[in-house]
N, C-alpha and C positions, 0 to 999 in steps of 0.2 A: 883412570877415573874419567878421562875424556870420552872413552867408549861408552861408559854408563850414561853420561849426559846425552850423548848422541842417540843412544838406544831409547832413553826416555823421551827425547825430542821426537824421534821417529814414531814411537808409540802414541804420543800425544797428538801428533799431526794426523796419524791414521785414524784415531778415534774421532777426532773432531771433523774429519772430512769424509767419514763413512756415510752411506745412504741410510736414511731413516724415514720411514713412511709416516706421514702426519696422522696422528691419532684422532679418531672420531669418538668423542665421549658422549655424543647425543644418541648413540645406538641404543642405550638403555631405554629411551623414550619410545622406541619402536618395538620393544620387546613385549610379547604377550605370554603370560604364564597362566595356563589353564589346565591344572591337573584334574584327574578324575578321582573322586573319593567314593568309597563304598562302605556301607555299614548296615548292620541288621536293624530292622525296624521293630518287628514283633515276632515272638515265638510263643505259641500256645499249644499245649497237648492235653488231651483228656481221654482217660480210659473209658471203655464202653460201659462199665459199671456206673459211672457218673451219669451218663446219658440215660441209662435204665432207671436210676434213682430219681430223676427229675419228673415233676408232675407237669403235664402240659407239653406242648410241642417245643417251646423255647427252653432249652436246657443250659444255655450260656448266653449272657449278655454282660459286657464289661466295657467301660469307657476308660481309656488310658490318656493321661496328660502327655502330650508330645509336642514340645516347643522347639525341637531341633530345626524344623523347617523354617519357622518364623524368627529365629535368632537373626539379629540385624546383619551380621556378617554374611550369613548364608543367603538371606533374602536379597541382599544388595548384589551379590556376586554370582548367584546360580545362573548358568547359561542354558542348560538342558539336562535331561537325565531320564531315568526309568525306574519304576518300582517293579520288582519281581515277586510273585506270589507262588508258593508251593503248598499244595494240600495233599495229604495222604490219608485215606480212609481204609482202615483194616477192620472196621466194625461191620456188623450185620445190618446196619441202618442206612437208608437213604437220607442224606443230610443237605441242608441249605445253609450257606454261610454268607453273611452280608458284612462287608468291611466298609466303614464310612469315615470320611475325613470331615472334621468339624472345625469351625472357626471359634473365636473367643466367646461368641454369643450362643454357641451350640447349634448353629445353622449348618446344615449339610452342604459341603462344598463339592463333594465327589463321592461316588460309590463304586464298589466292585462286588458283583454277585457271583456266587459259585454254587453249582448244583452237583452233588457227589452221589454216585451210585454206591450201593453196599459192596463190601469186599467180595471177591478180589478185584481190584481196579488198579490201574497205573497211577502214578503220581501225577496230579494235575498241576501244570506249570503255565503261568500267564505272565507276560511282561507288558506293562502299560507305560507308554512314553509321555513325557511332559516337556513342553518348550520346543519341540521340533515342529516342522511344518505339518506333519501328520499327527502330532501328539496333542495332548490336552494342554490347557493354559498353565503357565508357570505360576499364575496368581493363586491357583488351587494349592500348590505346594507352599508358596510364600505365606499364605494365610491360615494354614492348618495349625491348630494348637491342641487338638484332641483326636484320638482315633478310637472308634467304637467297633466292637465285634459282636455280632448277633448270630447265634447258631440255633437252627431248628432241626428237630428230629421228625422226619416224615414217616417213620416206621413205628413199630411197637415198642413197648418198654420192658420186654422180658426175653427176647431172643438174644443169643450170644454167638458171636462169630466163632468158627472152629479154628481160626488162626491163633497162634500164641500171642498173648498180650494185645488184644484188639484195642485200637485207639484211633482217634483223629488227631492229626498233627498239622498245624498251620504255621507256615514260616513266611516272612516277608523281609525283603531287603531293598535298599535304594542304592543307586549308582548315579552320581551327578557330577557334571563338570562345573568347576568354579573358576571364575576369572580372578586371579590374585593380583595381577597388574595389567 
């Protein structure tokens, strides 16, 4: 029994006399958490038959409610980012597409203009930066509440592409860095 007491005494003394580094619990205050979030913004496709059925040059105009950018959490924490646009025209039409960012009052904050040749063409891809030294102001993103797309046909209304299922496809997505802490 004495051996067990000595063993506990030795164990107790070795635990209490071991080296322990002092903990710094203030390191959390120095921590920056800035993840990158990515999401689709808009996807629109239209077959060539819809373009041919339209009267006049403007064959598509639509305003979409888009409050994601001016949600308080996003607006307060966005650091920088970029919006990527991809347009694919497999129609026989030369087209112009205007993408507009609008505030609550319907005022235009920013625009992106695209001119597309008739098919066959490569996919047009453009990236626009916001909040970086060479990019556009983050206030554009923070104040956007609507997105408007306006598409014009610069060709005729009866030709049809020889490609299968001719259409115009417009995609956009955003990739932004947010400060969480």
